[in-house]
C-alpha positions, -999 to 999 in steps of 0.1 A, spaced: -19 -156 237 -41 -130 222 -50 -100 244 -85 -86 245 -96 -54 261 -132 -55 275 -148 -21 282 -180 -26 301 -195 -5 329 -219 -32 342 -199 -53 368 -217 -86 363 -217 -85 325 -180 -75 326 -170 -103 349 -190 -130 331 -178 -119 297 -141 -118 309 -145 -153 324 -158 -167 291 -129 -152 272 -103 -164 297 -117 -200 295 -111 -197 258 -74 -189 266 -75 -152 259 -57 -127 281 -83 -102 292 -78 -66 303 -109 -49 316 -120 -13 318 -150 1 337 -158 31 314 -149 46 281 -122 69 294 -105 41 313 -109 20 281 -91 45 259 -62 48 283 -58 10 286 -61 6 248 -31 29 243 -11 14 271 -18 -23 265 -21 -24 227 -46 -53 227 -53 -76 197 -91 -68 199 -114 -45 217 -149 -54 229 -168 -22 240 -202 -15 254 -220 15 238 -240 31 266 -215 40 294 -209 69 317 -180 94 312 -174 83 275 -197 61 254 -186 34 230 -189 57 199 -165 82 217 -140 54 224 -140 43 188 -136 79 176 -107 87 199 -88 56 190 -92 61 153 -80 97 156 -50 88 178 -18 82 158 -4 61 187 -33 37 185 -28 7 161 -55 -6 138 -73 -28 164 -104 -49 155 -134 -33 174 -166 -51 184 -195 -31 199 -215 -47 227 -249 -33 235 -284 -41 246 -297 -17 219 -305 -37 188 -322 -11 167 -311 -10 131 -301 27 134 -276 19 162 -261 -10 142 -257 12 111 -241 40 131 -216 17 147 -206 2 113 -204 36 96 -180 48 123 -157 19 116 -167 -9 140 -159 -45 128 -188 -62 144 -218 -58 167 -231 -81 194 -264 -75 211 -272 -85 247 -281 -110 258 -256 -132 240 -244 -167 244 -208 -177 250 -206 -193 215 -219 -161 198 -192 -141 216 -164 -165 209 -174 -169 172 -174 -131 167 -140 -128 184 -124 -156 165 -138 -143 132 -124 -108 137 -90 -121 149 -87 -144 119 -95 -116 95 -71 -92 112 -42 -117 111 -48 -123 74 -47 -86 67 -15 -82 87 3 -106 63 28 -89 40 11 -83 7 29 -93 -25 35 -65 -50 15 -59 -81 -11 -83 -94 -7 -110 -67 -11 -84 -40 -44 -73 -53 -54 -109 -56 -47 -114 -19 -68 -83 -11 -98 -95 -31 -96 -130 -17 -96 -117 18 -125 -94 10 -147 -120 -8 -135 -152 10 -135 -168 -24 -103 -181 -40 -119 -181 -74 -123 -143 -73 -94 -119 -76 -79 -94 -99 -84 -117 -129 -122 -112 -125 -117 -75 -121 -99 -71 -154 -117 -99 -172 -132 -86 -205 -117 -52 -199 -98 -33 -226 -62 -41 -230 -46 -10 -245 -14 -13 -265 11 15 -265 41 19 -288 75 29 -276 75 66 -266 37 68 -268 21 88 -240 -2 69 -216 -14 98 -196 -4 135 -194 3 159 -166 -27 182 -160 -54 157 -171 -79 141 -148 -77 103 -142 -105 80 -153 -88 46 -148 -62 25 -130 -36 9 -152 -20 -25 -147 11 -34 -168 8 -68 -184 38 -64 -206 64 -37 -211 81 -9 -193 69 26 -184 86 57 -171 68 86 -153 83 120 -160 79 155 -145 88 185 -166 102 217 -150 97 253 -161 127 250 -184 111 221 -203 136 196 -188 123 161 -181 131 143 -148 122 106 -145 105 102 -111 93 66 -115 100 34 -134 73 7 -137 76 -29 -149 53 -58 -156 31 -65 -127 30 -28 -115 1 -5 -111 2 29 -127 -17 62 -123 -30 55 -88 -18 86 -70 -42 110 -88 -70 85 -82 -64 85 -44 -60 122 -43 -90 129 -65 -68 153 -84 -52 158 -118 -21 139 -129 10 157 -117 33 138 -141 33 122 -175 36 84 -182 53 72 -213 59 37 -227 97 29 -228 90 0 -252 59 -16 -267 36 -20 -237 2 -37 -229 -19 -22 -201 -51 -36 -186 -76 -8 -179 -95 -8 -147 -123 19 -147 -121 44 -119 -156 35 -107 -147 -1 -101 -115 8 -84 -133 32 -60 -160 7 -54 -134 -18 -42 -115 4 -18 -146 22 -4 -162 -10 9 -138 -17 38 -116 8 56 -91 -19 66 -87 -30 30 -85 6 19 -55 11 41 -38 -21 29 -46 -13 -8 -32 23 -3 -1 9 12 3 -16 -16 -2 10 -44 18 38 -27 49 16 -22 70 37 -46 64 70 -28 94 66 -5 116 56 -34 106 87 -52 115 109 -22 149 92 -19 155 97 -56 148 134 -53 171 138 -23 198 119 -41 196 142 -71 197 172 -49 227 162 -28 247 134 -44 278 138 -66 276 132 -104 292 98 -100 268 88 -73 238 99 -92 248 79 -123 256 49 -102 222 50 -85 205 54 -118 221 23 -131 213 4 -99 177 16 -100 171 5 -136 187 -29 -128 166 -35 -97 134 -24 -114 136 -43 -146 159 -73 -139 142 -107 -137 155 -136 -115 168 -155 -145 180 -124 -164 217 -126 -156 238 -107 -164 213 -79 -169 217 -56 -199 205 -20 -197 192 -10 -231 181 26 -226 189 57 -245 215 80 -229 188 106 -227 166 83 -207 194 74 -183 203 111 -179 168 120 -170 167 92 -144 200 103 -129 189 140 -130 219 152 -150 229 164 -184 233 138 -212 270 148 -218 278 145 -181 262 110 -180 282 99 -210 315 110 -195 307 93 -162 298 61 -180 331 62 -198 349 66 -164 329 36 -150 340 15 -180 376 24 -174 372 13 -138 357 -20 -149 324 -13 -131 304 -16 -164 308 -28 -199 294 -8 -229 285 -22 -263 268 4 -284 238 16 -265 238 -14 -241 253 -13 -207 261 -44 -185 270 -39 -149 301 -59 -140 305 -49 -104 272 -41 -88 285 -43 -52 312 -17 -59 287 6 -76 264 4 -46 293 13 -22 305 42 -44 313 71 -22 295 104 -26 
């Protein structure tokens, strides 16, 4: 049963509205003013909030502001309820992040339709988004309510840039002008230290987005992207990307979560390189490459990367990597044929002690 918090200072309106919602099988929690409403929102964690605007103690705008600023408050659909129907009030409510606006007097059908519409949209947005292209398709379908729209329309007739192996896609220090989507190929993202040593901080495969962090920050690129093999990238202009994410705050959060998925992986990689033993670093590099690039039907997976690339992923010297790979081969954890490496015992590599 969905729980709705109703914040309304007028006794008769509060009681009648609560009765309508309860008849529609919603659990209703009521609050008599804005301050009481904020406290109950944080305590009850409702599925939706209906809030009057003109109230004593704290008005509806204040309620919305406090809940949006409170880290303990989840993202709850918010409907304003007010007798004021002027366009300026409607615009102010929507600009502050309200999901809908109902003016008094209203019918029971108007109320329930607004509630059901907001709850349906929120439930759709709570679904786990698929990675890459399909995840963006989901977002665009939810936004447009049109299954014929999606990322295909976004990239249709856009340039498809082709990059040769080792060709630079973007460089550290430059300003971004586009979002990249990998149609074919593999890309590594590299940071270079003061000693001109490269460290691979990200691996990207078909279906991944690339170059989004600088777009979100409005800053320069803090790393360099390089094609690891011949690669095709769809180019989505910065303006279109920003237009999409700026239209809806809920979609912005979902899209940011989708595109920033690799941030935690990067942090774990840096911690690993700082504290793990050489054997553990090399093992994790092999595992990371396998999990990033292996396809479901690609068994056994063969790693075909230069030793220099593998060393920069592991964060170690090439000579140290080669010695460790030789040890792993002797222990029958991997097989080596020329430059190609096949993992024989992935489970043992994953459980390798530090």
